[in-house]
N, C-alpha and C positions, 0 to 999 in steps of 0.2 A: 507471394511465397506458398508452397504446398503446405497442407496440414502437417506432413511427417516432418517438413523442414522447420516448422514452427514448433512442434512438440520437442524436436532434438536441439533447440537453441541453447539451453542451459547444458546439456550434454556436449555440445560442441565447444562451449566457452570451457568447459573442463577438461576436454580433449586437448585443447591448446597448451596445458600445463603438463603435458608429457614429460617433457625434459627435467621438469622439477621433480617429479614423481621417480623418474630413473635415478636422478642423483640421490635423492633421499632414501631410496631402495638400497643402493649400494653402501649409503652411510650406515643403514640399519643392519646389513649383513656384516660389515666388518665389525660394528660395534658389538653385535651380537656373538660373533666369533671370538672377540676378546673376552667374553664371560668364561671361556675356557682356561683364561690365564690362572684364575684360582686353583683349578683343578690340577693344571699343569705344574703350578707351583707346589702343591701339596705333594705330588708325586715326587718331585725333584728332591724335596725337603726329606721326605720319608727313604727316598732311595739313596741319592747320590750325597746328600749332606750328614745324614745319620750315619752312612756307611764309612764316609772319609772323615768325618768329624772335621771339615776345613770351615773355618769362619769366614774366608774368603769366597768361597763357594756360595754360602749362605747370604752374604752382603751382595753380591753380584746377580743372584737370583731375586733378592728382595727388591733390588734396584730395577731389574727388568719388570717385575710384575707391578711395580708402582708406575713405571713409564707406560706399561699396558692399561692401567686403571685412568692414567691422564687422558692417553689417547682416546680411550672409550668415552669419555666425558666431553672431550673435544669433537668427537663425531657424532655424539648425541645433540651438542649445541649446533653443530653445523647442520644436522639433519632439521632440528627444530627450526632453525633460521631459514632453511631452503623451503620448508612448507609454510613458513608465515610469509615469505616474499610471495610464494605461491598464492595463497589466501589474498594479498594485497593485489595481486596481478588479476584475480578473478574479480576482485571488487571494483578495481579501475574499469574491468571489461563490461561488466553488467550493470553497474550502479545507474549510469545515465538510462540505460534501456529500461531497468526495472522501475526508475523513477518515472519515465515516460508513461509506461504501461500502468502504473499506479494512478498518475494523473489523468489518463485517458479513461480508466474505468471509473474513475470519480465523476469525469463529465458525463458520461454514458449510464451512470448509476448501475455499473456492474459489480459482481462480486470481487473484492480484491481492491476497491478504491479507498484503502486506508493505509497507515503505516505499517501494517503486518508484513506485506511482502518485503519493506526495506529491513525488517527484523529478521525474517527469513533469510535475506542474504547474507546479513551478518552472522546467523547461525551458521551458514555454510561455509564462509570464509573462516570463522574459528573453528570448526570442525576438521578443517585441513591440517592444524598443528595441534589437534587434541590428542589425549593419550590413546583413545580407540583406535585412532587411525595409524598411529605410530606403532602402537602394539601390532596390528595386522599386517605392517610392513617386517616385523619381526618373525612372522609366523614362517616363511621358507626356511630360516635358520634351524627351525625346530626339525626339519627333516635331516639337517646335517646331524643334529644330535641323536636322532634316532638311528642314523646309519652308524654312528660310533657305537651306540648301543648294541647294536645287531654284530658289530665286529667284536665286542667284549664278550656277548653271548646271545645267540638268537632267542633263548628264553627271555632276558631281560628286553631284548627288541620288542618281541611280540606283546610283553607285558605292558610296555610304555605304549604301544599302538593300541591296546585294549582301554588303556587309562585316557588315551587322546580321544578315541571314539566315545568314551562316556562323558568327557567334557563337551564333546561337540552335541551329543544328546541332551545334556543339560541345557546347553546354549539354546538348542531348539524349542524345548520346553519352556525356556524363560521367554524367548521371543514370541512364543504362541500364547503366553500368559499375560505378558505385559504391554505388548504392542497396541491391541485394541483399546484397554483403558487409558494408556498413555496418549494414543491419538485423541481419545475423546476428552481426556483431562485438557489437552492444548487446545481444543476447540473451545471447551467451556471457559478456560482461562481467557483466550482471545474476545469472546463474547463478554465475558465480565468486564474487560479492560474497556471495551468499545462502549459498553452501557454506562460505565464510570465517566467516559470522557463526555458522552452526551449529556450526562447529568450536571457536570461541571459547566459545560456550555450554556445551560439552561438553569444556572444557580439561582438567578434573579426570580425567574418564574416560579421556581420550585419553593424557594424561600418565603416569597410575597403570598403564594397560595395554599402554604403549609402543606406542600406535596413531600417533604423530605421523608417522613416517617415510611410512607408507602414505597417510594423510591429506594431508599435504603433496605426495605424489606426485600424488594426484588433483585437488588445486587446481592445482598447476603444469599438469597436462594441460588442465584448463578455461581456464586462463591463457594456455596457448601456443595453444590453439585460438582464443582473442579476438585475440591478437597478430597470428596469421596471416591471420584474415580482415581485421583493420584494416590490415595492410600492404598486401594485395591491393588493398584500395579506395583505400589512399592513393597506391599506384603508378598506378592509373587516373587518380585525381583530379589528381595531380602532372602526368600528361602531358596532360591536357586544360586544365589552367590554364596550362602552358606555350604550348600550341598558342592559347589565348586571349590571352595577353599578347602573342605573337609577331603576332596578327592585329591587334590594337590599335595596336602600335609601326608593323608594316608599313603599314596602313592610313592612319595619318597622313603617312607618308612619300610613298605611292603619290598619295594625294589633294594633297600639295604638288606632286609632279611634274606631275599630271595638270592641276592649275590653272595651272602654268607654261606647258604645252603649249597649253591652251585660250588663255590670254593671248596666246601667239605667233600663234594661229589666229584671234584677234580675236572668239571667239564668248562670252568671259568678261564677265559684267554688272560694271562696275566698273573700279577701277583695279588696279595691280599687288598691291596689299596683300589684295585679295580672294582671292587664291590662298592666301595665309597663313590669312585668316580661315576659309576652306574646311577647310583642314586641321586647324585648332583645333577647329572645329564637328564634324567627322567624328570626332575623338578624344573629344569629349565625349558625342556620341551614343552610342559604344560603351561608355563608362565603367560604366553601371549593369550592363549584362550581365557586363562583366569582373568586377566586384566581387562580383556575384551567384555567379558561379562559383568565385571564391577563397573564397567562405564557403559553399560548397554542403554541406559536412558539417552545419554547423548547421541548414540546411533540412531534411536527411535526418532528424536526431535530433528536430528538432521534429515532423515528420510520424509520425515513429515513436512518439513520445511521445502525440502526438494519438490514434494509432489504439489504443493500449493504454488510454488513460484512457475513450476513447468504448466501448471494449470492456466496460470495468469498469462504467461507469455504465449502459449497456444492460442489462448481466447483473443489476444489483442496483438495483432500483426505489426511490426515496425512501420512508422510513416516512410512512405517512399520518398526519395530526393525529389522535390519539385523544381521545375525550370524557374530561372528567377525572372520576376516581371517587374515592369516600371513600377514607380509608385502610383496609387490610383488618384483620380481627380475627384471623384465622388459621384459618378454616375451610377446609380443604384436601378437593378431591374430584378424584380421577382416574378417569376416564370411559373404559373399553375402549381403553386406550392400544395403538396399534400405531405403532412408530416405529423408525427407523435412523439411521445418520449421514447428515448434509445431503449431496446429490447422487445421490438416488434408489439408495442403497446397500441391501443385503439388511436385512429386519427383524431388529432386535435385540431389542425387547420384542414381545410379542404378548398382547393382550386382557389387559393389566394395569388392574385397577379395583380401588380402595379409597377410603375417606373418613376424615378425621380431624376431631375436633372442636378447636378452640381450646383450647391448653394441653396436648395430648396429644404424647406421645412415641413415635415409630415406629422400629423397629431394622429394617434391611433387612439380610438376611444370604444368603450363597449363595456357591458356589465362584467363582473367577476367570472372566472372560468370561461371568458370568450376566446382566449387564445392568444393574449397580447403577449405575455411573457414568453411563450413559445416561439412566435414570431420573432421576439428581440433575440433569442439565441439562436434562432435559425440565420438571421441577418448577420451576426457576428461571426458566425461559423463555428458554433460550439456542438451543435447538433445536426446530424446528417437528416436529409429529406427522404422520405419514402419514394417521391416522385417530384418532379420540378427541380428548379435551380434557384439559388440567390446569387446573382453575379454583380461584381462591382468593377467597372469598366470592362465589362464582356467577360470577365475571369470569374470561375466558380470560387467563392470565399471558402466553401468548406474544405477544398482541397489546396488551397492556397498556404504556403509556408508561413505558419503563425508568427515565426520570428522575424519574417519579412514583413509581414502585412501589419503586425500588431502596432509599431508606432504609428501607423496611419490611420488607426482605429480608436475610437473611444467608446467605453461602454462603462453604463451605470446600472448594475442589476438592482432588482427590487430589494433583495436582501443585502444590505450594505456589508462588505467584509473588507477589513483592513488587516494589514500584516504588521506584525511586531516590529517597530523601527522608528525613526525619526518622522516627522512631519514632512520633511523634505523629501527623504527616500520614498516615502508613501506617495507623495504628489508626483516624483519623478520615475515612478514606476520600478523603483529599485535599480534603474540604471544609472548612468552617469549622471550626478545631481548638477545642472546648470543653473545657478542662482537666479540668473535673469528670467529664464522660462518657469521656474518654480514661483518666483514671485509674480509673474503675469499672470499665471493660472489662479493664483491665490486672490490676487486683486479682481479676477474677472467674476469670480463668485462671492466677493465681498467677506474674503476670509482673512486678508492680510493684517488688519488692524488686531483681530482676535490673536493671531499669531504671534505678532511683534510684542503683545501685553505679556507673553509667556517669558519667564526668566532665561529660557534658552532659546527663545523665538522658534527659526524652523529646525533647529537641533533638538528640539523637544521631543523625548520618547513619547509613543503613544500607549504603550502596552499591549500585551496579547489582545487582538481584534479590537483595538482601539478603546480600551477599557477605560482610560481616563477622559476620554471625550464625551460629550452629550451625544444624544441622536442626531441633532441638527448639525453640530460639528462634524461628525462622522459622514453625514450627508454631503455636507459641503467639500470636506475633503475627498470623498469619492468622486465629486462633481469635478472638483480641480484635477484630480487625476485622470479623469477621463478626457478632459479638453486639453492636457499638457501637450504641448508641442503643436498645437492647433492642428488636429488630425484631419482627414479628408471626410471620414464618415463618423458620425457620433450616434450611438443608440443610447436612449435614456428610458429606463423602465421605472415609472412613478418617481421622477427626480424629485418631487416637490412633497412627497408623503409627510416628510419630518420637517418641512421648511416654514417659517413664519412670513407674514406678508412682505418683511424686508428681504428675506430669502427668495420668495417668489419674484420679487422685482429684479434681485441680482440675476436670477435664472434668465428672466426674459431678456435682460440686457445682455447677458452672455450670448444667449441664442442669437440675437440681431447682429452683434460684433462678429462672431464667427461666421454667420451667415454672409454677412459683406465681404467676407475673405473668401468666401467658396466653400465653406464646411457643408456638407449635408447632414441634416438632422431627421431622425426618427424617434418621436417621442411618445411612449405609452402613457397614458393619464386618465385619471377620473376626475380631475379639477379643470375648470373652464379658464383659469389664467393663463395656461400655454396657448389656447386658440388663438389669442391676440396675436401671436407672433408666426402662426401657422400658415404656410402656402396652400397646403392641402389637407384633406382630411379622409381618414380612414374608418369605417364603422364596421366592428366586428361583432358577431353574435353566434354563439355556438360553433366557433371555427370557421364561419363562412363570411364572405364580405357582403354587408347589406348596402354599402354605398362607399363611394370613391370618387374624388374628384377635388375641385377648388373649394377651399374652406367655406365660402359664402355660400356656394351653391349647394353644397351639402347640408349646410345649417338651414338653407331655406327649404330644401326637400323633406328634412327631419321636422322643421316646424310644421310643414303644409301636412306631413303624415301624422304628426300628432294632432293637428286640427281635425282631419278627417277621422282619426281614430276617436276623438272626443264625440264629433258629431255622431259616430255611429253608436257610442255609449249613451248619448242624451237618448237618441231616437230609440234604441233598446229599452232603455228605462222607461221613456214614455209610452212604448207600447206595452211593457211590463205593467205600468201603472194602469193603462187602459183595460187591460186584461183584467186587472185585480178589481178594477170598478165594476166591470161587466160581472164578474164571479160574484161579486158582493151584491149587486142587483139582483141576479138570478137566485142568490141564497135568501135574500129578503122576500122575493115574491114567493119562493117555495115555502117559506115560514109561514108567510101569511096565509097561503092556500092551505096549510096543515092546521092553521088555528081556526079557519071558518068552521061554522057549524054544518 
């Protein structure tokens, strides 16, 4: 997709609502024209009824004006309903795309990977049936009112035009004074909310180490910045709204007085009632502008939401439709992989290459920051590679449709994340819960007994992020989720970091059982307990491969390298000790020579 097409994706979605806008605009025109009914009723009462003194005529005119009022309300309801449906159509058209973009932005650690774009979509949806947009639809009828005023008297018409221009000027001043602080206030509000969400996610750490006061102080500073900017925008908007209302009220009285003056000078078309009609029409002509200014904050918020959404959709293109592929068997091939974190960061992995046959178990070891977690994310297709490929059964994992590949992949990240729901739903990956498969996964990780001891068993809710579970229980639930359905490839990043000896034994037994059924395992670990079930071993250091091959051969080469390093160290220490002895002897000789007479 071309950049201009990406940037216009949201605009194209709104363009599809053209029919809704047209219907709502016609409803607005008809409803606004019915606002002339009170003026017509007044003219007929003052003219026809008063002169004829006919009660029947008064009754019929009253029924007609009441019918006009009812029709006007029905048209207003229909207009609001049409625009509400337009908002729902926009939401249905864009919600999946926005959610996918937010999700991908979170994966790639790009701006917009929060819930804010979803809130922005809601803001745009609600703006479609908000008072400012509906008032804007009534603006064309103001031209009709102005034309009628010109028909009554050109002087009244030009006076109303001057009033309208003054309202437009006040609106321009209002936009210039309020938009920058409102946009800044919205940004500060988003930052404060995200900071509060992060603090709540780390509430245990904050409370245990006495960080609450400082965290609260930082949140208050962000909140205070937001309130100050909002107050600045509110002050400017309040002043402009007051001027706008003053112009509207004053214009009505001025037009009435001007109409009376014209009546006395005889250039007014019609009788004395026309000066009242002119005053009413002048107020109606200015009403949409006044209402728009009164709700200008909603306009600015909608524009701000549009810009954020447009930027996000422009930065993240929709995923292309991929060709359907057969289920993988587990043959993994990593080809000269060079990769770093998304966003053009420095390379973390450099020229990593290896291959695994279905049913093989690879243990990846290395010090912290060696690149093990990055390798895990690349193998399951979360991050793109700068160069090289990760292939499963010959197909590129990153471009493989995840909804199709996902059931055949198991992944346990280093930071375990569970989703609010039941134990069964989490293990079944929130798909169709098949009790036999859920139970088999729980038994494999030695979790079944713990679950059945709960009052609700597998239907027990775990709370947000698995809050009701211990660290070891969360690890086992996540491990059961990773092996649910016996996937072809399972990647485990530090799977035993929160497990005890029994958990370690259950993990080793699980790997052996699934390995016998053809599942390929890649296990990132610091602990040696997993090495007993590994077929191959990869040693990473600073993102480069130090060794790869059969487990026993790699361990032997590491042991030999350690022994050689120890020998070199002993020799170096011996040489240093010899040099120190020689230096000591030389110093003693020099001291003796200095003390000789």
